[in-house]
Backbone as CSV, one residue per row, in Angstrom:
resi,resn,N_x,N_y,N_z,CA_x,CA_y,CA_z,C_x,C_y,C_z
1,THR,-1.312,2.858,5.155,-1.124,3.336,3.793,0.362,3.328,3.474
2,ILE,0.710,2.824,2.305,2.087,2.837,1.823,2.151,3.739,0.603
3,TRP,3.044,4.727,0.651,3.278,5.621,-0.482,4.563,5.203,-1.169
4,MET,4.482,4.947,-2.477,5.684,4.684,-3.269,5.977,5.945,-4.061
5,GLN,7.213,6.404,-3.997,7.578,7.692,-4.580,7.385,7.720,-6.092
6,ILE,7.494,8.909,-6.661,7.339,9.096,-8.100,8.335,8.203,-8.828
7,GLY,7.844,7.469,-9.804,8.685,6.580,-10.593,8.759,5.165,-10.055
8,VAL,8.209,4.925,-8.870,8.265,3.586,-8.283,6.908,2.914,-8.426
9,ILE,6.899,1.832,-9.185,5.692,1.026,-9.367,6.111,-0.429,-9.232
10,ASN,5.525,-1.138,-8.273,5.865,-2.532,-8.046,4.575,-3.289,-7.757
11,ALA,4.066,-3.957,-8.775,2.784,-4.654,-8.662,2.834,-5.767,-7.619
12,ASP,3.953,-6.485,-7.533,4.069,-7.571,-6.554,4.025,-7.041,-5.120
13,ALA,4.779,-5.983,-4.860,4.785,-5.385,-3.517,3.411,-4.815,-3.176
14,ALA,2.763,-4.200,-4.158,1.430,-3.640,-3.935,0.426,-4.743,-3.616
15,ALA,0.520,-5.862,-4.330,-0.394,-6.981,-4.085,-0.180,-7.563,-2.690
16,THR,1.073,-7.689,-2.283,1.385,-8.210,-0.950,0.840,-7.286,0.133
17,ALA,1.050,-5.992,-0.031,0.574,-5.022,0.953,-0.953,-4.976,0.987
18,THR,-1.580,-5.022,-0.177,-3.041,-5.004,-0.248,-3.623,-6.245,0.423
19,ALA,-2.993,-7.395,0.197,-3.450,-8.636,0.825,-3.331,-8.565,2.349
20,ALA,-2.398,-7.758,2.833,-2.220,-7.584,4.278,-3.145,-6.506,4.843
21,GLY,-4.006,-5.945,3.977,-4.981,-4.959,4.432,-4.522,-3.518,4.365
22,LEU,-3.418,-3.267,3.668,-2.909,-1.905,3.549,-3.363,-1.260,2.247
23,GLN,-3.500,0.049,2.258,-3.791,0.809,1.047,-2.459,1.185,0.422
24,VAL,-2.334,1.032,-0.899,-1.077,1.307,-1.588,-1.279,2.419,-2.606
25,ILE,-0.391,3.403,-2.565,-0.399,4.496,-3.531,0.951,4.480,-4.219
26,GLN,0.940,4.330,-5.548,2.175,4.212,-6.308,2.362,5.402,-7.239
27,ASN,3.631,5.744,-7.480,4.001,6.764,-8.454,3.401,8.134,-8.127
28,HIS,3.307,8.452,-6.843,2.796,9.751,-6.400,3.672,10.269,-5.273
29,CYS,3.680,11.577,-5.109,4.437,12.224,-4.039,3.443,12.838,-3.049
30,PRO,3.526,12.481,-1.766,2.582,13.042,-0.797,2.608,14.568,-0.754
31,LYS,3.783,15.161,-0.877,3.885,16.627,-0.839,3.161,17.251,-2.023
32,ILE,3.375,16.713,-3.215,2.720,17.253,-4.411,1.214,17.043,-4.336
33,GLU,0.770,15.880,-3.867,-0.670,15.615,-3.759,-1.317,16.558,-2.745
34,TYR,-0.660,16.803,-1.624,-1.188,17.741,-0.634,-1.329,19.128,-1.249
35,GLN,-0.276,19.570,-1.922,-0.313,20.896,-2.533,-1.375,20.966,-3.623
36,ARG,-1.560,19.889,-4.382,-2.583,19.864,-5.432,-3.972,19.976,-4.817
37,LEU,-4.223,19.242,-3.751,-5.540,19.233,-3.129,-5.877,20.545,-2.425
38,PHE,-4.867,21.229,-1.903,-5.113,22.449,-1.135,-4.692,23.711,-1.870
39,GLY,-4.474,23.615,-3.187,-4.219,24.786,-4.010,-2.896,25.471,-3.759
40,GLU,-1.888,24.720,-3.358,-0.599,25.315,-3.029,0.513,24.863,-3.972
41,LEU,0.176,24.394,-5.155,1.201,23.870,-6.064,2.235,24.915,-6.444
42,ARG,1.821,26.170,-6.585,2.778,27.193,-7.000,3.868,27.388,-5.952
43,MET,3.591,27.061,-4.690,4.605,27.176,-3.642,5.693,26.118,-3.812
44,GLY,5.375,25.053,-4.523,6.350,24.000,-4.776,7.080,24.195,-6.087
45,GLY,6.854,25.334,-6.749,7.545,25.624,-7.994,6.801,25.176,-9.235
46,PHE,5.526,24.823,-9.108,4.736,24.401,-10.253,3.951,25.589,-10.798
47,ASN,3.939,25.760,-12.107,3.174,26.827,-12.737,1.765,26.309,-12.971
48,THR,0.816,26.728,-12.137,-0.557,26.240,-12.235,-1.404,27.048,-13.201
49,GLY,-0.918,28.236,-13.604,-1.701,29.084,-14.487,-2.778,29.865,-13.758
50,ILE,-2.832,29.751,-12.436,-3.813,30.466,-11.633,-3.145,31.698,-11.042
51,VAL,-3.750,32.859,-11.268,-3.212,34.100,-10.729,-3.871,34.345,-9.378
52,SER,-3.063,34.521,-8.352,-3.579,34.725,-7.009,-2.599,35.574,-6.216
53,SER,-3.126,36.361,-5.284,-2.253,37.158,-4.427,-1.881,36.386,-3.163
54,ARG,-2.477,35.212,-2.995,-2.229,34.405,-1.803,-0.988,33.541,-1.986
55,LEU,-0.110,33.548,-1.011,1.060,32.665,-1.052,0.996,31.656,0.018
């Protein structure tokens, strides 16, 4: 898997990597995606609008 950071989109590089059998993720941040999936966005400074006592 190849992660391209936020703001980086390169269709040619993605096509080359995909042709080589790799999965390509563009314009995403692994840290933000992890926090989004596991409900920890507020720990990264994002206002999710969810009130919780868990940190």
